[in-house]
N, C-alpha and C positions, 0 to 999 in steps of 0.2 A: 504494500500500500504506500503510495507516494504522499508526502506531506501536502496539506492544503496550502500552507504558506510557512514562512519562517519569521520568528521574532529575533532579529539579528542572526544568531547561529542555532537557535532552538527550533526544531521542527514541530509544527502543530498539525496533528492529524484530526481532521474534522473541521467544521466551520460554524458550529453552533455553541454558544457560550452563555452561561447563566450570569446575569448582571450581579455585581456585588450589592446586596440589599441588606440593610441592617435588620437583624432579627429573623432573617430567612436564609441567607447564604452561609449557614453554619456547616460544620463538619458532617453531621448526619445527612443533611439534604444534598450537600455537594457530592457525597459518596454515592447517593442514589442517582443523581444526575449524571455522574461519570459512568456509572453502570449502564445508563440508558443512552449513552453516546455523546455526552458533553465533551468538547474538545480539550478544555483546560479549566483550571479552577481559579477564581478570584475570591480572596477572603473578604469578609465584611470590612468596611473601611475603618481605619483607626486614625486617631488624631496625633499630631506630632507631640502635643503636650502630654498626652497619656503615655507616650513612649518615654519622653524625657523625664517625666515624674515617676517612671517605673511602676505605673498603675497595673496591678495584677490582672484586672478585668480586661484592660486594653491588650495586654500580651496574650491573654487567653483567646482573643479573637483571631490571633495569628496561628493558632494551632492548625495542623493539617496532617494528612496521612500520605505516605509515600506513593500510594496508588493514584493519588490526585495529580501528580506531576504531569506537565508543568504547572506550577503554582505561582500565582501573582499575589503579592501583598499590596493592598491599596492603602494609601495614606493621604491625609489632607492637612494643610496648615497655611499660615499666611506670612511666616517669617523665614526669609531665605536661609539664614544660618541655622536656625532651629530645625527646619525641615530637612536640611542636608545632614545634620547631626543625627536626627531621628532615623533617617534612611540608612546611615552607616550602622546604627545599632541593630535595626531589624534585618539588615543583610546578613548579619551573623547567625540568624535563626534559620537560614537555608532556603530562602525563596529562589525560584528560578528567574523571577522578574519582579520589579517594583514599579507600581503605577501611581502617578500623582492624580488625585481627584480634583478636577476643575469643573465638575458638573453638579455637585450637591447644591440644591436650591433652598435648603432650609435657612430661614432668616437669621437665626443665631449664628450660623456658620458663614453663609455667603455675605451677610451684612458686615462681617468683621474681616472680609477680604480673603477668606479661605474658600475652598470649593469653587463654585461658579464666580465668586467674588474675585478670584485671580484673573478671570477673563478681562477685567477692567484695567489690567496692568500687564500687557504683553511683554514689556521689557523685563519685568520681574520674572515672568515665566521663563524667558530666555536665560536669565542669569541662574535661576534654579536648575534648569536642565543642563546648562553648560557645566555647572559645578558637579552635578550628579553623574553625568556621563563621563566625566574625567576622574571621578573618585571611586565610583562603584564598579565592581566586577560584573555584576548582572546587568542585563538590559533595563533601560528605563523607558516607560511608556506613559501616555497621558490620556485621560478621558475628559472630553470637553462637551460643552453645549455650543450653540450657534453664536452666543454672545449674551450680554446682560439683558438687553431688551431689543425691540424692533429697531430702535434708533442706533443701536451699537452692535450690529451683527458683524463681528470681526473674526469669524471662524477661519477665513482663508489666511488672514494675517497671523493668527495664533498657530494654525497648522504649519505655516512656513517657519515661524519662529521655533516651533518644536523640532521640526526636521533639521533645521540649521544648527540647533544646539544639542543634537545627539539623541533625540527620541527615536526609539526603534519601532513604534507603532502608535497610532492614534485611534481611539474609539470616539465616535461622534454620536451624541444624542441629538436628534434633529429638532430640538426646540431651544428657545432662549430660556434664560433663568426666569424671566418674568412670566413665562407660560407655565412654569412648574411642570405638571403632567397633563395640562389641558390643551385643547386645540389640536390641530393636525400636525404631525411631525413632517418636517420639510426634507424629503428624500432628495430633492434636487440639490440642496446644500451639501448633503453627504456625498453626492456624486461629484460636486465641485471640489471637495476636499480630496477625494480619491484621484481626481485628474491633476491636482496641483502638487501632489507629493509622490515620492517614489517608495516610501515606506508603507507597510500594510495599513489598511484602514478597516475598522470594524463599524458596521452600521447598527444603529440602535434607535428604536422609537416606532410605535404603532405596529409591532409584530405580535399578532394575536393568534393567527392561524397558520397552518402549513403553507397555504397559498401566499400569505404575506411574506414568508421566508423567501420563497421563489421570486416574488415581485421585487422585494427590496434588493436582492442580489442582482437581478436583471437591471433594475432602474439605476442603481448606484455603482455597480461593478465592485462592491466592497468584497474584501477577502474573507470576512466572516460576519456573522450576525449575532448580536448580543440581545438576549431575551430576558425581560424582567418580570413584571407582574403576571404575564400570561403563563409563565413557567411555574408559578407557585401552585402546588397541588396538582401539577400536570407535567411530570418529567417525561412523559411520552412524547412531548413535542420535540425532544432531542432524537427521537426515532421517526420524526416526520409523521406523527399521528395527531390528529385533532381529538379533542375531548370526546366527541360523539362517536369516535371510532374505537374507543377503549371499552372493553367489556366491564360491566358493573363488578363482576367477581374479581377481575384484575385490580380494579380500584380499591375494593374492600381489602383484598389481600395485601396490597401495598400500604394501606392505612395501618394495618396491624404491624407490618414490618417496620415502617417508619417510626411508629410509636415505640417499638422495642428498641430501635437504634437511639432514639431520643432519651429513653430511660437509662440505657447503658452508658450514654455519654454524660448526661446531666444529673443522673440520679432519679429515683422513682417519682418523687413528688414534683420536682422542678421540671423533669422531662414531660410530665403530663400537662402541666400548666403552659409550658412553651409550645407544646404540640397543638393546643387548642386552635391557634390561628392557622395552622397548616390543615387540620382536618376539615375545617369549614370550606377550604378551597378545593380539597379533593372531591367533595360532594357537589360542587357547583354543576348545574345542568342535569343532575340526576332527578328522577321522579320524586316529588314531594320532599325535596331537600330542605325547603324552607321550614317544614314542620320539625325536622331533625336538628337544625342548626341551633336553636335556643337551648336545647338540652346539652349539646356537645360543648358549648362555650362555658358551661358551668361545671363540667366534670372535674373531679379532683383525684381520680384514680384511673389506672388503666382498665380495671374491671368495669367501671362505669362506661368508659368509652367503648370497650369491646361489647358490652351488653347492648348499648344503644345501636351500635353498628350491626351486630348480629340480628337483632330484632328487625332492624331496618332492611337488612338483606332478605329476610324472610318475607317481609311485606312487598319488596320489589319482585321477588319470585312469584308471589301470588298475583301481583298486578300484571306481570308479563304473561302468566298462564291464563288469566281471565279473558 
């Protein structure tokens, strides 16, 4: 099997990637997505301050398993020297790639000049990447939006700055910061980035169905596609399957297995609590799922979840047999 593309000298097999999403892109779910065909792993984003302050919870977010390689650590920050120092620290933990987040739209982050806030200062981006590409052994990549708002769509300038200062890949979310996740993603802009640089480009935004994967690849020429919210509770998308093409039994079986992985990783009680937000996504689109959801979000034990899911499965079978 030939690589789909390279991140500097790292071959990437496959072209579908799970977006780094706080609270979702953890070890258990990344392992499932890799099993289903995800090409590489991105950890949940960490802050430079959390690293520099040696915050245990921050470092826990960088945990990964060898089977996930290649693994990208994603970090955000607004201070040139601090983010460089934080990257030097996390490089020692063994990632294959380090990614600078320039897409986070959360007000407390972007408003302070980190995440999408960095897009307002391309010269700072250039200095950060120049330092990192000369100091780190691993490739450095960047995830961007189209700009701060409609009046400052500087994605082409930022893309060129990234490439000129050593970035090995650019992931582009086809919205501005002011759009957050609303409105239509601009795939034309992603295509422009792809045409303007020689390094690989990942397309991101409005990919909900298998047909969207094919369309964004054709439309933009991107080397890979990053899938976010549409992949939560639906790892089958990495097998090019839509939700309505997955058997109910397969969904319920995976719910049980994912829950088991969560408990093994986080502990029995915390694993259940953290799994609640996943299980409601697994049942999306299934018959009478709205009746089940209120019970699942209140479950405090694996037995409760399994009991609800098992009785639900029986009702589905009766519904289909009727």
